[in-house]
N, C-alpha and C positions, 0 to 999 in steps of 0.2 A: 718603670711602668711597663706592664705587659700588654702589648697591643697585638691584635690579630694581624695576619699576614697582609690582608687588604682591609681598609676601613669599609664599613657599610655606607651606603649612600646617605643614610640618616646621620651617621657620625660625621661624615665629610661636611654635610650641610651645616651641622651644628658648629663645627670648628670655624667655618667661614663666617657664620653669623656672629659668633663670639668675638672673633678677631676684628670684624668691622664695627661692632658695637663699642669696642674699647676706645676707638677714635684717636687720631693724631699720629698713629704709627706710620701711615702711608704718606703723610705730608711731604717729608723729605724724599720719599721714593718717587713720587710724581714730579716733584720739583727737579730732581736729578734726571728723570727721563726726558723732561722738556729741555733741560740744559744740554744733555748729551746729544740731542738731535742736531744741535749746532756745532758742538765741539768735535763730534765724530766726523762730520763733513770736513772740518778743518784739519783733521788728523791729530788732534791734541785733546783727548778726553780725560787726561790724567788728573787735572785739577778738579773736575766735576766728580770723577770716580772717587778720589780720596776724600773729598768733602762728604759724599754720600756715605762712604764707609764709616767715617767718624760720627755722622749723624745716627747711624745704625749701630753705634757702640762697638764697632770693630776698629780698634785704635791702630792707625797707620800714620806715620809721620808725613808731613807735607813734602819733605824731600824725596818722597817716592814718586812724585808727580812726573818728573823728567824720565826716569827709567820705565814707568808705565806707558808714557807717550811713545818711547822708543820701541817698547814691546808691541804696542798697537800698530805702529807703522810697519813693523816687520811681519805682523801676522794678519793684517787686514784681509789679504787675499784668501788666507786659509779660512777665516771666519765666513767669508762670502760663499765658500764651497759647501757649507752646511745649510740645510733647509731651516726655515724659521718656525717649524712646527714639531712639538714633542711627539704628537700622536703618529705623525707620518715619517719620522726619521728612523731609518733602519740602523739600529745600534749594533747589529751583528755584521754589518757591511765592513769589510776590512778597511776601506778608505776612510769611512766615517770614524771607525775606532781609532785609527792612527792619528787622524786630525784632532779628535777630542783629547787624546792622551798628550799629544804634542802641545796643544794650546794650554792644557792644564799644567803640565810639567814646566813649560817655559815661563808661564806667568807666575807660578808658585816660586820659581827661582829668582824672580825680580825682587830685589831689595829684601828678600826673605819675608814677604808679606804674610805668609801663612795660608793654611788651607781654607779657613773661613772667608778671608778677604778674596782669595782666588776665585772661589765659587760665586761669590756675590758680584765680583767684577764681570765674570763670564755671563751671569744672568743679566746684568744691566746692559751688556753689549748685544745680547740676543735673548730678550726676555721671554720669547715664546718657546725657546728650546731649553736653555740651561736652567737648572734649579739650584738655589742657594742651599747651603747647609751651615751648621755651626758644630761645635765639638760634640754636643749632646746628640744631635741628629746623626752626625757621622758615626759616632760610637754605636748608636742603636742599629743602624742599617748595615754596618760592617761587622756585626757580631759573628756572622758565619763566613767571613772572608779571611783567607789565609795569606794572601800576598802582601808584599811590602811596598811595591811601586805606587806612588801617589796617583798618577794618572790612571792606572788600572783600577785603583780604589774608587775614583770618581766615576769612571765608566760603569763599574759594577753598581754603584749607587744610582746612576742615571737609568740603567736597565730596570732596577727595582721600581723606580719612580714611574717609569713608562707603564708599568702594570696597573697604575692608578686609573688608566684609561678604561680598565674593565669596570670601574665604579662610576667615574665621571668622564664623559666624553666632551667634545667641543660644544655640542648643543646644550648639555647640562651646565657647562661652564658659563655659557651665555645667559642661561636662566639665573644663575647665581649673580652674575654681573647686573642683570636687569633688576634683581631684588636690591642690590646695594645702591643702585642709582635711585630707586624709589625711596630707600632709607634716607639718603642725603637730601633728596627733594623734600621729604617731609620735615627734616630738620631745618632746611632753609625756610619753608613755609611757616614753621612754628617759632622761629628764632626772632627775638626783638632787638638784640644787640647788633648794631650795624656791622661791626667788625667781624663777628662770628657769622653773621648772615652772608657777608661777602665771601668768607672762607668756604661755607657750605656750597654756595653757588659756584665757586671756582672748582670745587671738587666734582660737582656734577658735570661741569663742562669738560674737565679732564677725563673723567670716566667715560663719558659719551664719545670722546674723540680718540682716546688711547686704549680704553678698556683695561681688562686684567686678563692675563693669559692663564691657561690651565697650569702652566709651570708655577705661576705666582700663587694660584690657589693651593697647589700642593704644598708649597712652602708655608702658607698660612696654616694648613692642617698640621704640618710637622711642628711648627712653632708652638701652636696651642697644645698639642697632645704630648710632645716629647720634650721640647725646651722648657715649657711651663707646667707640664704634667697636669693639665686640667682635664678632669674626667668628662666623658661624653656619654649621654647628655649630662649637663651640669647637675650637681647635687640638689640645687634648688628647684629643679624641674620635676614635677610629679610624673612618675612612670605609669 
């Protein structure tokens, strides 16, 4: 798929709308976010991270839990040195660059979990900063990158993703979140099945308390347009 350098605001909003209309994709995401709040405090998020990866079809063996926990304990202080905001993080700052590369390379080496799992774990540990990728997304955005070092590749990708702020800033991201909350509130109001109704209510509560970061919205755009190659606006929409 041939995509422009930066999406238009309309295309970005379409992607977020379609992703959240599909339903179900974020159930395990928010479940994992809630679990990680507790396990990260205990210094042992490995079980919850591996569970999440497998829910999101990134196959990693359960035996990776222990080495991931060890990696987390060794790198907790480094993670804390980075800001929690994609928009305000200086990715040209030497210290930030070295920290991100070290985190990525050291995690990628753990149990040989691979680049997709590495980026997803980093996102779950700092969801307002790091952006997930998969093979399709990685290939797309690295088409003009010449280097071989994996941490450098991810940093290059992060810099490209930071340019999305030119299209969608934090205020726009909040508007998108408000729209998603309205969507699930309407589903809750219109649902008669008690089990589904409870699920929609739970989603509204989680969205209101945890929200969705700009980094998460960018991943949703990439997943719709690159991983699944869905045209924007969709073909059924009258131009």
